[in-house]
VOGU-3710 file (C-alpha; in Angstrom, 3 decimals, decimal comma):
1> mkktiilgfd> 115,468/133,946/124,009  112,133/132,215/124,586  111,745/128,463/124,842  109,598/127,102/122,045  107,558/123,956/121,437  106,266/122,747/118,062  103,268/120,427/118,227  102,772/118,540/114,985  99,334/117,079/114,296  99,859/115,094/111,114
11> gaspdlikqw> 97,023/115,645/108,624  95,125/118,280/110,652  92,901/120,404/108,396  92,117/124,084/108,960  88,562/123,689/107,650  87,671/120,903/110,095  89,306/122,693/113,026  87,421/125,891/112,219  84,109/124,027/111,843  84,374/122,112/115,103
21> aeqnelpnfk> 85,919/125,029/117,004  82,934/127,198/116,064  80,687/124,437/117,416  82,651/124,573/120,715  83,884/120,996/120,238  87,567/122,044/120,257  87,917/124,563/123,113  91,708/124,829/123,053  91,930/125,300/119,284  89,101/127,834/119,641
31> kiidtgihgp> 91,044/129,730/122,285  94,080/129,990/120,014  91,919/131,164/117,100  90,497/133,880/119,356  93,634/134,863/121,276  96,593/133,700/119,199  97,681/133,154/115,603  95,943/130,887/113,108  95,853/130,309/109,380  96,358/127,756/106,611
41> lkttippltp> 99,826/126,365/105,956  100,520/125,701/102,280  102,478/122,487/102,011  104,678/120,825/99,440  103,592/119,355/96,140  102,859/116,546/96,529  101,193/116,937/99,965  102,909/113,833/101,268  104,376/113,082/104,698  108,042/112,433/103,715
51> cawsslitgk> 108,655/115,534/101,633  106,359/117,776/103,719  107,889/117,115/107,145  111,391/117,130/105,631  110,651/120,549/104,127  109,242/121,841/107,409  112,321/120,880/109,444  114,855/122,058/106,846  113,109/125,111/105,374  113,925/123,772/101,921
61> npgkhgiydf> 112,162/122,258/98,939  112,641/118,570/98,004  115,113/119,574/95,290  117,500/120,589/98,061  116,867/118,043/100,833  116,258/115,080/98,478  113,257/113,420/100,210  110,281/113,198/97,844  108,331/110,048/98,647  108,354/107,109/101,049
71> fylneqhemk> 110,391/105,077/98,580  112,808/105,612/95,721  114,163/103,437/92,915  117,871/102,682/92,925  119,953/102,210/89,785  118,861/98,560/89,617  115,196/99,691/89,640  114,716/98,232/93,107  112,449/99,938/95,624  114,311/101,352/98,628
81> ihssvnrssk> 113,001/103,243/101,653  113,930/106,833/102,370  115,253/107,562/105,848  117,001/110,405/107,662  120,186/109,196/105,949  118,837/110,423/102,600  118,045/113,973/103,727  120,768/116,203/102,313  120,147/119,319/104,408  120,509/120,119/108,069
91> dlweyltenn> 117,504/119,650/110,300  116,418/122,366/112,729  117,940/120,598/115,723  121,329/120,408/114,054  121,501/124,205/113,801  120,424/124,385/117,435  123,070/121,829/118,443  125,762/123,871/116,702  124,666/126,844/118,814  124,741/124,895/122,104
101> lksfvfnvpf> 120,959/124,762/122,410  119,201/121,665/123,694  116,410/119,948/121,717  113,741/117,354/122,387  112,601/115,606/119,169  109,847/113,013/119,445  108,110/110,977/116,724  108,881/113,428/113,917  108,442/111,547/110,613  111,630/110,463/108,884
111> typpkningi> 113,954/110,855/111,845  115,142/107,237/111,772  118,018/106,578/112,207  118,168/109,172/115,029  120,812/111,860/114,872  123,483/112,738/117,370  122,057/116,002/118,664  122,406/118,016/121,838  119,361/116,608/123,579  116,963/113,720/123,049
121> mvsdfttpst> 115,559/112,137/119,915  112,968/109,361/119,703  112,385/108,343/116,092  109,161/107,750/114,192  106,976/105,144/112,429  109,661/104,478/109,796  111,702/102,790/112,534  111,867/99,036/111,738  110,910/97,943/115,269  111,639/98,576/118,931
131> eadfthppel> 114,561/96,172/118,517  116,295/98,868/116,460  118,200/101,735/118,082  115,405/104,285/117,878  116,674/106,805/120,447  119,474/109,243/121,034  121,193/108,750/123,326  121,000/104,969/122,677  120,584/104,104/126,361  117,304/106,049/126,436
141> kkeilekhpd> 115,675/103,152/124,585  116,079/100,862/127,593  114,637/103,484/129,918  111,544/103,970/127,732  110,878/100,244/127,280  111,343/99,481/130,980  108,985/102,243/132,073  106,539/101,756/129,185  106,771/98,081/128,127  103,792/98,540/125,791
151> fkisekskfs> 105,611/101,232/123,797  105,528/100,520/120,065  106,453/102,153/116,778  102,937/102,203/115,311  99,628/100,367/115,450  99,932/96,567/115,312  96,392/96,076/114,021  95,218/97,436/110,687  91,990/98,525/109,114  90,147/96,133/106,828
161> enekskkefq> 86,527/95,679/105,791  85,292/93,664/108,708  83,653/94,993/111,852  86,240/93,598/114,235  89,272/95,183/112,563  87,531/98,564/112,125  87,006/98,796/115,867  90,365/97,284/116,819  92,354/99,675/114,644  90,424/102,697/115,910
171> deafrladlr> 90,834/101,741/119,568  94,517/100,925/119,240  95,268/104,190/117,434  93,704/106,213/120,264  95,532/104,189/122,915  98,818/104,704/121,072  98,242/108,471/120,940  97,691/108,512/124,717  100,833/106,457/125,240  102,928/108,753/123,036
181> ykvaidlmkn> 101,681/111,781/124,948  102,538/110,144/128,272  106,058/109,143/127,181  106,765/112,575/125,670  105,598/114,468/128,759  107,565/112,160/131,080  110,757/112,774/129,130  110,216/116,520/128,790  109,521/117,070/132,473  112,836/115,502/133,442
191> qdfdfamivf> 114,944/117,637/131,106  115,437/121,339/130,452  115,001/121,913/126,711  115,306/125,087/124,685  113,316/123,628/121,813  110,937/120,691/121,514  109,045/119,133/118,618  106,490/116,361/119,084  104,339/114,861/116,318  101,117/112,864/116,701
201> mlidhmqhwy> 99,794/110,735/113,809  96,273/109,999/115,091  94,316/112,470/112,931  96,013/111,347/109,727  95,427/107,661/110,390  91,768/108,154/111,281  91,143/110,325/108,221  92,559/107,699/105,886  90,097/104,984/106,884  87,103/106,567/108,582
211> wkymdknhpk> 86,421/109,400/106,126  83,518/107,567/104,514  81,705/107,421/107,857  81,859/111,225/108,196  81,486/112,511/104,632  77,938/112,089/103,335  79,052/113,228/99,874  81,579/110,422/99,504  80,491/107,741/96,985  81,228/105,099/99,614
221> yqkdssledt> 79,497/106,927/102,459  78,378/104,452/105,072  76,142/105,348/107,979  77,532/103,888/111,182  76,783/105,593/114,484  79,754/103,878/116,152  82,250/105,273/113,628  80,778/108,534/112,307  82,570/110,626/114,978  85,908/108,802/114,818
231> iknaykkmds> 87,664/111,639/112,982  86,080/114,328/115,146  87,145/112,396/118,244  90,731/112,314/116,927  90,676/116,119/116,684  89,172/116,315/120,175  91,960/114,093/121,480  94,573/116,420/119,970  92,687/119,401/121,376  92,991/117,890/124,845
241> flgkfiqtfp> 96,726/117,320/124,337  97,094/120,919/123,192  95,406/122,174/126,338  97,656/120,019/128,520  100,827/121,253/126,803  99,746/124,870/127,272  99,009/124,218/130,939  102,230/122,253/131,547  104,491/124,753/129,770  102,858/128,156/130,425
251> nhniiivsdh> 106,020/130,161/129,763  106,766/128,658/126,347  105,731/129,875/122,936  103,816/127,017/121,302  103,508/126,592/117,542  101,029/124,080/116,086  101,561/122,738/112,559  100,448/119,972/110,247  102,166/118,636/107,157  98,999/118,654/105,037
261> gggpyykdvt> 95,235/118,577/105,411  92,715/115,790/104,990  90,114/115,124/102,329  88,321/112,334/100,492  90,025/109,528/98,592  88,245/107,859/95,681  90,302/105,530/93,507  93,701/103,993/92,944  95,230/104,946/89,603  97,763/102,885/87,650
271> inkwlmdeny> 99,568/105,548/85,630  101,959/102,917/84,285  98,965/101,178/82,690  98,037/104,469/81,012  101,628/104,912/79,813  101,514/101,393/78,368  98,246/102,148/76,556  99,800/105,312/75,111  102,921/103,420/73,956  105,356/105,200/76,263
281> lflkknrsfq> 106,082/102,152/78,429  106,765/98,580/77,282  107,096/95,308/79,174  109,586/92,597/78,392  108,117/89,870/76,234  109,799/87,080/78,160  107,970/87,713/81,437  106,560/84,637/83,125  103,269/83,061/82,156  102,112/83,387/85,766
291> ksiankigtn> 102,788/87,133/85,751  100,821/87,562/82,557  97,840/85,693/84,039  98,035/87,594/87,358  98,109/90,890/85,495  95,034/89,930/83,481  93,171/88,931/86,636  94,135/92,210/88,233  96,976/92,306/90,725  95,011/94,834/92,783
301> kliskglnlg> 92,468/92,128/93,668  95,220/89,776/94,806  96,888/92,552/96,803  93,645/93,563/98,527  92,906/89,978/99,448  96,459/89,515/100,756  96,304/92,697/102,822  92,899/91,832/104,218  94,060/88,381/105,295  97,419/89,615/106,603
311> lwkfissspr> 99,315/87,505/104,070  101,874/90,212/103,285  103,344/89,938/106,777  103,818/86,220/106,199  105,284/86,809/102,732  107,673/89,520/103,965  108,894/87,278/106,794  110,064/84,677/104,289  112,615/85,997/101,781  112,279/82,799/99,765
321> ikeliqkkll> 108,500/83,105/99,380  108,780/86,816/98,670  111,370/86,243/95,966  109,238/83,484/94,447  106,144/85,727/94,289  108,091/88,640/92,826  109,706/86,440/90,190  106,621/84,425/89,280  103,566/86,543/90,071  103,963/90,328/90,483
331> ltyndidwdk> 105,128/92,635/87,719  107,966/94,871/88,925  110,099/97,600/87,416  112,509/94,885/86,318  109,794/93,595/83,963  109,932/96,876/82,020  111,756/96,852/78,704  114,077/99,762/79,412  115,478/99,712/75,874  112,081/100,762/74,520
341> tlaysygyyg> 110,390/102,617/77,380  110,263/106,409/77,068  108,510/107,230/80,336  107,384/105,521/83,534  105,628/106,463/86,751  106,937/105,965/90,259  105,562/107,467/93,438  102,460/107,804/95,569  100,750/110,513/93,510  101,758/109,146/90,111
351> piyinkdivk> 104,581/111,468/88,989  106,238/110,623/85,675  109,926/110,170/84,903  111,455/110,333/81,434  113,924/107,570/80,553  117,067/109,642/79,960  118,900/106,633/78,509  116,682/106,964/75,445  115,555/110,604/75,470  118,894/112,375/75,527
361> sveelqklkn> 118,553/115,855/74,064  116,875/118,802/75,796  114,673/119,352/72,757  113,477/115,727/72,670  112,838/115,812/76,406  110,680/118,922/76,275  108,783/117,721/73,232  107,996/114,403/74,917  106,957/116,087/78,155  104,613/118,442/76,315
371> eikeklkkik> 103,093/115,539/74,409  102,497/113,502/77,580  101,051/116,490/79,422  98,549/117,210/76,666  97,371/113,599/76,708  97,136/113,576/80,508  94,701/116,481/80,330  92,236/114,253/78,483  91,903/111,671/81,271  88,423/111,896/82,797
381> dpitkevlik> 87,504/111,469/86,443  85,574/108,151/86,562  83,140/109,600/89,115  82,466/113,185/87,997  83,343/112,624/84,305  85,240/115,915/84,408  88,956/116,406/83,712  90,839/114,431/86,371  94,239/116,113/86,380  93,675/119,664/87,585
391> qiwdreelys> 97,309/120,722/87,580  100,450/119,537/85,769  103,931/120,857/86,464  107,368/120,427/84,957  109,925/119,598/87,632  111,606/122,972/87,248  108,400/124,797/88,159  108,357/123,261/91,630  111,866/122,290/92,671  115,370/123,669/92,683
401> geksdilpdi> 118,637/122,463/94,130  121,354/119,891/93,668  118,945/116,978/94,287  116,450/118,106/91,653  117,735/115,678/89,049  116,454/112,700/91,069  112,916/114,130/91,168  110,117/113,457/88,633  110,048/115,230/85,269  106,262/115,644/85,344
411> vinmgdfsya> 104,247/116,157/88,534  100,462/115,786/88,519  97,503/116,575/90,755  94,716/114,059/90,237  91,356/115,274/91,502  92,788/117,613/94,145  94,990/114,752/95,351  91,978/112,500/95,959  93,445/109,845/93,612  96,812/108,182/94,100
421> csstfpfssn> 99,003/105,371/92,832  101,055/102,566/94,298  104,817/102,743/94,709  105,175/99,148/95,879  103,189/97,637/93,013  103,891/99,511/89,737  101,313/97,460/87,779  98,751/96,937/90,498  95,819/96,782/88,104  95,116/95,934/84,478
431> eifsepktfk> 92,805/98,949/84,450  93,731/102,612/84,906  91,259/103,062/87,788  90,652/100,499/90,524  89,244/100,256/94,014  91,642/101,269/96,838  93,768/98,276/97,769  93,938/99,272/101,438  90,242/100,246/101,730  90,998/103,862/102,593
441> tgdhtqygif> 88,503/106,596/101,760  90,460/109,634/102,950  93,761/111,173/101,932  95,657/114,468/101,804  95,016/118,063/100,756  97,429/120,904/100,096  96,739/123,048/103,162  97,624/122,139/106,711  97,470/124,336/109,810  99,701/126,972/111,374
451> macgsdikkg> 98,756/128,202/114,823  100,701/129,815/117,642  100,204/131,094/121,174  102,375/132,492/123,935  103,394/135,724/125,594  105,286/136,868/122,496  102,537/135,963/120,003  99,948/138,411/118,663  96,363/137,905/119,747  93,501/136,970/117,469
461> keiknatiyd> 95,340/137,378/114,171  94,810/135,278/111,043  97,728/134,851/108,678  97,128/133,926/105,063  100,416/133,296/103,253  102,375/130,915/105,475  104,115/127,989/103,777  105,626/124,856/105,211  109,087/126,233/104,363  108,591/129,160/106,779
471> taptilhifn> 108,660/127,165/110,026  112,404/126,426/110,131  113,628/129,993/109,508  111,061/131,314/111,996  112,410/128,978/114,699  116,019/129,910/113,905  115,053/133,586/114,156  113,480/132,999/117,580  116,819/131,589/118,779  118,785/134,390/117,114
481> ipipkdmdgk> 120,540/131,988/114,747  121,448/133,429/111,312  119,299/131,951/108,560  121,032/130,249/105,602  120,273/132,128/102,407  119,459/128,897/100,582  116,438/128,227/102,791  113,262/128,640/100,752  111,129/129,878/103,626  110,753/133,290/105,240
491> vlreifkeds> 110,550/134,402/108,855  106,915/134,865/109,902  107,574/138,132/111,710  103,895/139,051/111,552  103,060/136,480/114,255  104,993/138,336/116,946  103,813/141,219/119,100  105,180/144,628/118,145  107,106/144,903/121,423  108,488/141,364/121,209
501> efvkpityqs> 112,211/140,779/120,874  111,442/138,647/117,820  110,605/141,633/115,618  114,332/142,290/115,592  116,067/142,515/112,178  116,569/139,183/110,435  120,162/138,033/110,047  121,318/135,772/107,252  124,379/133,674/106,638  125,815/132,265/103,452
511> negkydkkek> 124,276/129,135/101,953  124,514/126,003/104,033  126,981/124,571/101,548  127,877/120,906/101,242  126,244/118,986/104,072  128,242/116,111/105,480  125,387/114,057/106,920  127,697/111,155/107,769  129,600/113,409/110,144  126,447/114,711/111,812
521> amqqkaltdk> 124,329/111,602/112,296  124,583/108,437/114,306  124,088/105,043/112,669  124,325/106,612/109,237  124,407/103,425/107,272  122,109/101,780/104,787  119,199/99,938/106,358  119,526/96,166/106,297  117,218/94,179/104,022  115,451/92,836/107,118
531> deektkerlr> 114,886/96,323/108,501  113,645/97,552/105,126  111,079/94,753/104,956  109,767/95,564/108,426  109,311/99,218/107,519  107,801/98,429/104,110  105,245/96,171/105,768  104,304/98,929/108,201  103,903/101,436/105,386  101,657/98,975/103,542
541> dlgyl> 99,501/98,643/106,653  99,344/102,437/106,890  98,118/102,693/103,307  101,340/103,865/101,645  101,823/101,033/99,170
//
């Protein structure tokens, strides 16, 4: 049994790595391309952090683990944040714990609250703050904060369209990456782990806001010599970390993954506005006068101004002010007339849900879905004037499992995922297309990276059909743990040398069955309203409105 490390570089793109590796800018990635395994990693649809990382660590599609987006709507149509509590499948480290193997889990998205595993867990950017219990064991928190008093959950500054904040956010993000590396290495050196997984967010965060300084084909391309290499420098930083991990742990097999790739971002889209125009969604007539005026002005303009000035932090810190704004100014899902509405959109990439309280028969449901899909195909890209929505799926085409019924009925791909919506603000504009509220010019693509090196890994081989679901069963196979038959991924046997012990026959066990997450996890309770607001504010700052 060989010790294994997974390095997660959130948002890392195979095309950019290949380009810069060929130019000898990424020597450690280049070495793995030449002497190890490399290839694209097809991710989930949508290519979004919550469902992608959850699928990677469970080996299952969102219809089985239940995490689809950053947020979800409860039965009262209130926005709630997903957390590790909501994931309805075992994570990799839980299988390892059951087999008396020790894990080190650090900054993996959607691991808050941390779980009671055999080993160490330090949770991710969805943690409310360092005041929360973000480690397992709990006493580890004190050790980290005493040794690294500047440790934080994510960047405190945020990008906005002024020169000072552009530089501040960039510099802080790089410093935070260095700090995370230092803390992770310190903890790993003092423990003997069978398996480790560490995720760095730097590439993703830089791609979101500095894409326009790199991409000359972007409509908002801006020449700036001080920022044009920001994204490349993020990749170079991860390349240096990769080299250090290989040097520090020479006897481990190391697997490098990302949850999605990076690409341009063009416009915000208000699908609910489109649904209103097509008479599928209706607002209550008794909404406030102030809300009607704000909607006519364009809530997106108010939101952008508030984000730029940092007003949302002030608003979120005062429940009274927040409640006043929601009741008097911003349209929410509670302003929808649910007795008339046939369909509505909720989620980052604009998926559509059918109102089952009105559309009750299977025949009516399919007829309505087909009608909406045909109309969606007529929406034109405001920049290219071509068809915007390249792909449309029924839920059943993408997802399966006991959690499928909470997922969208219609899933769409707008401009190769270069257009997105707002979960926080369902009616963020009185126009279908609007300027990005958080000023970002980069977003996600459907292919991340899969790379591997080590004494058991083949040399210089490119793989072509790896999916994000394959990582979990491959890790279980390495540790000789039978693979549940209800995992959607396969073991990537082709990455191992012919004489390696890992080309052994694959063993399977029956389906995982009902997963009692309350029994397995620590602190498995609903997040407090205060904690939710802290995390929501962070997600707004990170561009996930």
